[in-house]
Structure formats: structure tokens, C-alpha cells
N, C-alpha and C positions, 0 to 999 in steps of 0.2 A: 504494500500500500504506500502511495506517495505521501510524503509529509505535507506537501501543499494541499492535497485533498483533505487530509485530517484537519489542517488549520482552517480551511474554508468551512468544513462541516462544523467545527467547533465555533467559528464565528456565527454561522447560521443558528446554531442551537443557543448561543449566547444572546443574540438579538431576539430570538423567539422567547427566551426566558424573560428578558427584560420587558418585552411587550406583554407577556402573560402576567408578570408580576405587577405591573402598573394598572392592568385591567381590573376595574372594581367588580366585586360580585354583584349579581342582580338580586335585590332584596325579595322580589316577588317569587323568584324561581328557586327558592330554597338555598340561596347562596352560590348557585352555579356561576362560573365565570366563562365567558366566551374564550375558547382556547386558541389564542393567536400563535402558539408554538407550532400548531399544525401547518401553518403557511410555510414556515421555515423548514419543517421536516419534509413537506411535499416538494419544495424547491430543491432541497438536498437530494431527494430521490430522483427528480428530473435531471439534475446535473450529474449525478453519479448513480446511474441505474444498475447497480450490482447488488447481489444478495448480501455480500459482506458489508457494504456501505449502508444498505438499508437496515440491516440488523443493528449496526452500531447506532445509526440515527434513531431508530425506533426505541431501542432500550434506553438510551440517554434521555430522549424526549419524554418517554413514559415515566421514568423515575423523577425527572424534574417537574413534570406536570403534577405528579402525585404528591411530591413534597410541598409544592406551592399551592395546592388546591385548597379551597375554602370549605370543601365538603369532607367531613370526617370519614375515615376508612376508605378513601378513594385511591390509595397508592396502587394496590393490586389491580383494581379495575382500569386505572390509567395505563399501566404497563401492558395489560392484555389488549386494551383498546388500541394502543399505538402499534403493537406488534401485528395485530390482525389487519388494521387499516393500512399500515405501511406496506405489508406484503401484497395485499389486494391492489393497492395503488401501484406498486411496482409491476405487478402482472399486467395491469391495464396500460401503464406507460410502455412496457415492452410491445404490447399489441398496437397501441396508437402510433408509436415511433416508426413502425413499419409503413404506415400509410400517411400520417399527417403530423409533422413536428411543427406545430404553430402555436402562437400565443393564445388564440381564442379557445382552442381545444384544451390547452393546459388550464386556462381559467375555469372552464366548465368542470374539468377533472378536480380542481381544487374545491369547488362547491360540492360536488358529489362526494368527494373524499371526506369533507367536513361533516356532511349529513351522515355518512356511514360511521365515522368516528363517534359522533354524538350518540347515535343509536347503540353502537357497541358499548360505549362507556356507560350509558344509563342502564342498559340491560345487565351488564356485569355488576354494576353498583347494586341493582335490585337483587340480583342472584346471590352475590357474595355478602353484601352488607345487610340486605333485606329491608332495613328501615331507611327510606329516603326522606330528605327534608321536605319534599313536596311531591306531588303526583308526577308520574312519568311525563304525561302530556304537558303539564305546566313547565317542567324543567326543559323539555324539548323545545317548546314554543318560546320560552324566555332566554334560553341559553344557546341552543343549537342553531336555531334560525338566525339570530343576530350574529353568531359566530360565522355562519356560512357567508353571510353578506360581508362581514368585516374581513374575512379571509380572502374573498375574491377581490375586494377593493385593495387590500394590502398587497396581494400578489400582483395586481395590475400596476401598482406603484413600484414595488421592489424589484420584480423580475426584469423589466427592461433596463433598469439602472445596473443591476448585477450582471446581466449578460453583456452589456456594453463595457463594463469594467473588465470582465473576464476576457473579452475579445481584444481590448487594448493591451492587456497585460500578457497576451498570448498564453493564457491559462487553458489547458486542455481538459474539456469535459465533453460529454455526449452532445451537449447543446452547441458548444463552440465549433464542433466538427460540422454541424449542419448549417451554421450561419454563413 
């Protein structure tokens, strides 16, 4: 594994953690926070679509999301959620990259990935913890839907800037090969 790749993935996770940390919990939704770390995890998977890199990104993102979550008992559900979502996202990226490597498709994937992540997280929270701070539907409507919109917007802002910087620095990723 290249050190440059690890450094970039660490920066993505760090930015995602900072965004997640400053995001306030939604009072009506039982304290659920929109998960902005997903955007950075998804960008990392798009840039480095390998099983090894996806595993590293999902584990680190899951642990950090669980540690900074405002919902009690959500560490294990966060780790499971990120692993499941990350590898499904990787499989879809593999399929999509064969036909269409473009910004609009990736933005749609970010939205769908966020919806999947929220569903898996809330399901695992219900299954493992059992007692949720609010009903599944309320937490989905007040946490997952806003997170989906926020992640698409964040991706639309961050991704072009990041790919431009990578192209200028001659950094090699799966995206810069196609630019």
C-alpha cells in the first residue's frame, strides 16, 4: 500500500470526523446526528476502489462514528453499518466504473449509499440495543433524510475540488486515470 494513499485516506477520515463532530444532534429524532463521515468514506472508496482500502476506511469510519455518536450503545451498530454499506458501495462502484465514471452518477450513489447506511444503522441499533431513543420512522425521517441531502451537497462541493487537486499534484487514483 502506498503511503500517499494512506495519508489521503487519513485526511478524508479526519475531515469527515470533524464534520461529524460539529454536526449537532437533532432533538426530535432521539439525538441522531446526520452522518457526514459517510461522504468522506464514499469519496475514499471512489478514489481507491480496492477491498483492502475499503476495509480500512470502513473500520476506521465505523469506530469513529460510534465513538462520537450521541446515541448510547451505537458503537457496534456503526461498525456493522459502515462495513456493510462500504462493501455494497464498493461493489456498485466496480459495476458503475465499467460503464459511467461521472460526477452525477457518483452523486446519486452517495445519496443511495447514505439511505442504505441509515437503514442498516437503525436496524442494527434496534436489533442489538433494542431500546431506541425514538421510533425507527422518526429517526429515519429526522436523521437519515437530512443526512442524505447534506451528503450529496457536501460531495458536490468537495469532490470537484479534491479531484482537481489530485490531478494537479499528479496523484494516482482510479479517478485521476479516467480524467
